[in-house]
C-alpha positions in Angstrom: 184.7 -49.0 120.5 182.1 -49.4 118.6 182.7 -46.3 116.3 185.9 -47.5 115.2 183.6 -51.1 114.4 180.8 -49.2 112.7 183.8 -47.3 110.4 185.0 -50.2 109.6 181.8 -52.0 108.6 180.9 -49.2 106.6 184.4 -48.7 104.5 184.4 -52.5 104.0 180.6 -51.8 102.6 181.4 -49.1 100.3 184.8 -51.1 98.8 182.3 -54.2 98.0 180.0 -52.3 96.4 181.7 -49.8 94.2 183.5 -53.1 93.4 180.2 -54.5 92.1 179.2 -51.6 90.4 182.3 -51.7 88.5 181.8 -55.3 87.7 178.1 -55.0 86.9 178.2 -51.8 85.5 176.3 -49.5 87.5 175.8 -45.7 86.0 176.0 -47.2 82.1 173.4 -46.8 79.9 173.8 -50.4 79.3 172.7 -51.7 82.3 168.6 -53.0 83.0 166.3 -55.9 80.9 167.3 -53.6 77.6 171.0 -54.6 77.9 170.1 -57.5 76.7 169.3 -56.1 73.6 172.9 -54.9 72.9 174.9 -56.3 69.6 177.4 -56.1 71.7 176.3 -58.7 73.6 175.8 -61.5 71.1 171.7 -59.8 70.4 171.0 -60.4 67.2 168.7 -57.6 65.7 166.5 -58.9 63.9 166.2 -57.1 60.4 162.0 -56.7 60.5 161.6 -56.9 56.5 157.7 -57.3 56.8 157.5 -53.9 59.2 159.8 -52.2 56.8 157.5 -52.7 54.1 154.8 -52.3 56.2 155.9 -48.4 57.3 157.5 -47.4 53.8 153.7 -48.3 52.2 151.8 -46.3 55.2 153.9 -43.7 55.5 153.4 -42.9 51.6 149.9 -43.5 52.7 149.5 -46.5 50.6 146.9 -49.1 51.5 149.0 -51.9 53.5 148.3 -55.6 52.2 146.7 -57.9 54.6 150.2 -60.5 54.0 152.4 -57.5 55.0 150.7 -56.8 58.3 150.6 -60.5 59.2 154.2 -60.7 58.2 155.4 -57.9 59.9 153.3 -58.3 63.4 154.8 -61.9 63.6 158.1 -60.7 63.3 157.6 -58.2 66.0 156.5 -61.1 68.3 159.0 -63.1 67.7 161.5 -61.1 69.3 161.6 -63.4 72.4 162.4 -60.3 74.6 159.9 -57.6 74.7 162.9 -55.0 75.8 164.3 -55.9 72.6 161.2 -55.0 70.1 161.4 -51.2 70.4 165.4 -51.5 69.3 164.8 -53.7 66.6 162.1 -51.2 64.9 164.7 -48.6 66.0 167.7 -50.2 64.2 165.0 -50.9 61.1 164.7 -47.3 60.9 168.3 -46.2 60.8 168.9 -48.4 58.2 165.7 -47.3 56.0 167.4 -44.0 56.7 170.6 -44.9 55.3 169.5 -46.9 52.4 167.6 -43.8 51.3 170.2 -41.1 52.5 167.7 -39.1 54.6 168.5 -36.1 56.6 166.6 -34.2 58.8 163.5 -32.8 57.8 163.8 -33.8 54.5 161.0 -36.7 52.6 162.0 -40.1 52.8 159.7 -41.0 50.0 157.5 -39.1 47.9 155.1 -37.7 50.0 156.2 -39.1 53.4 158.3 -37.1 55.5 160.8 -38.2 58.4 158.9 -37.6 61.2 155.7 -39.0 60.3 157.9 -42.2 59.1 159.2 -42.5 62.2 155.9 -42.4 64.2 154.8 -44.7 62.1 157.7 -46.8 63.2 157.3 -45.9 66.5 153.5 -47.0 66.6 153.9 -50.6 65.5 154.2 -52.3 68.6 150.3 -50.5 69.1 149.0 -51.8 65.8 150.1 -55.3 65.9 149.3 -55.2 69.6 152.6 -56.6 70.2 153.5 -56.0 74.0 156.3 -53.8 74.9 157.4 -52.2 78.1 155.7 -49.2 79.1 156.7 -47.8 82.5 154.5 -44.9 82.4 151.6 -47.6 82.6 149.3 -45.4 80.1 148.3 -48.5 78.2 150.1 -47.0 74.4 152.3 -49.4 73.0 154.2 -46.7 71.1 157.9 -46.8 71.4 159.6 -44.3 73.9 162.3 -43.2 71.3 158.9 -41.5 69.1 159.8 -38.6 71.5 163.5 -38.1 70.8 164.5 -36.0 68.0 167.9 -38.6 67.3 166.5 -41.6 65.9 
């Protein structure tokens, strides 16, 4: 008798758990604190115009004016959800690539290769001392996507 009760209890639990998983998108690439940063959910991606200028200048080896650095850091800090900061930097970087018609391994600007610009953009939180989530706990303020080739 108790085996039947346990069986039905487990079956009911599995039905409820499966329903909740479907409802809340478990196993989705879009679950977790970063899901609040998805434009499909209404999140407005920041253009980060100051960071765009800073990354271009820095990558090309030019001096970055203090006002440009200050604007970039303020724009990044103004993104309230720290989980969204790296995503917005990644979106900004993709728009720069698109604007300039950049392909893999090519120069983005004279003296600036795509890989260098990517690392420059990924390190903006560290330069600005603006916190980002860091699961590794090593204290580095570099966006995780810097290690991936498709950004």
